Steps between C-alpha positions, in 0.01 A plus 500: 500500500467304826120511476523292179738244648297442819136401466212708640434216744851542642455874519184460698668246731792735558269780595301271731819393680608857533172586658480209738841369595704622792813698409781261400273192544422405138548128466513268197175554304352265237402788270795738509861461622692726726727593213204595279355714770839666544523560128153661505589722782827619341372547149179682621713734715741580219213560264379750756841663489481525123156667541657738754775605258238551220295723728211254548466552870178294539646207312810524714303507815297193393812304403684590822199404721467158327872435521519598863213276597666191342850577624380573852326156512811328358719668759725639233606805703769649272275509198210623719707787637603604145141523382385668824757772433381546146142506616587777746650698210156534344445798730194693622350532156414128514526400864276630770624683817812358653492175299824573313693575816360188674585280210852639483551409871363153425753466215786585731374256764457221243853550376644506851314177588660340194845649584511660154692817584522638152122507487484639852719791397306557172188531717668741733623704203144523377381605845775762518400636157136532611611705809702750304337841535664845492513666837437179702841472659398205726376301209797589281737384783316163527504456125866577482575233765309237305666591174851516639441153666380361163805646322737347747330165461521529113872585518586214738301241298546638147126518460477736204122539486485615864794738431310659207184542701680634804699756298180605321327543836794707636483712191129575567571570865772750406263674260245539783772656717618734218843343457496461120872436462501199727163381348672498158789300636266235631292487185804464278634216720164329460501550121860368478403181683174455303686533176773252606243236571248576227211621708314659210183613679694644787720695255193663360388605852844629579516713185184667615643551850828644376312722262294637791817562702659684213196727463512570876874581471426756232570310184150451347623435149708197596238388747214514261705332225571207738136467591397503132753221432336306783156559342626362169638186666185452709278544200684226308419241759165629630629599845200718583588545862823671410333708234255641751783587729701658222212722381447614864872584525465709185200678651250333277 
């Protein structure tokens, strides 16, 4: 673990620099190097991501906040944008008021400032997903534009993670509009890409999504079987976030 490799004194110094320095202004320090601070920021953020997947929302929030503070001060905008987006995904159960929406916009802005278009589109996909609501035609249209733009970017740059997320978002949008056939097409495309590139966690999420679509299409046996398969896979690796979603999809 990074805490065992870097002394408490260096941890304290890193936090002090994060609290006091101007964004992007951290200079050579006699106690902790830039590289060590960056390592702390990244490992703390990814530990928060592990907590998120395990369902430990408070641990995830703490990890993301610590990582964002360090990365902000270092001026590492790409990494900052990534963890801002994950922070926004904690949702209203953990974050107050409009904090999640505000943080998502910050993530998009950070990625744009760093010219990291894959991360920009991932943020826009997340924003589109949050807007999806049955009967809100204006919001569905805005979400559709963001998702189609992201898919075009993914196709033109061969960015498979963005393609998976865009297709998944389009599937959810089509569910909201009642077009289950097209929703299934998008979800299957996302699953095909996720399988090709070994995106194991995303494959679990997509099994649940495809199962939901099959149930809505009038095939509850196949749909529930697929969701149960996702539950087995998620249980093996402790993917609590997917388990919660799966049980909700089954009406539990």
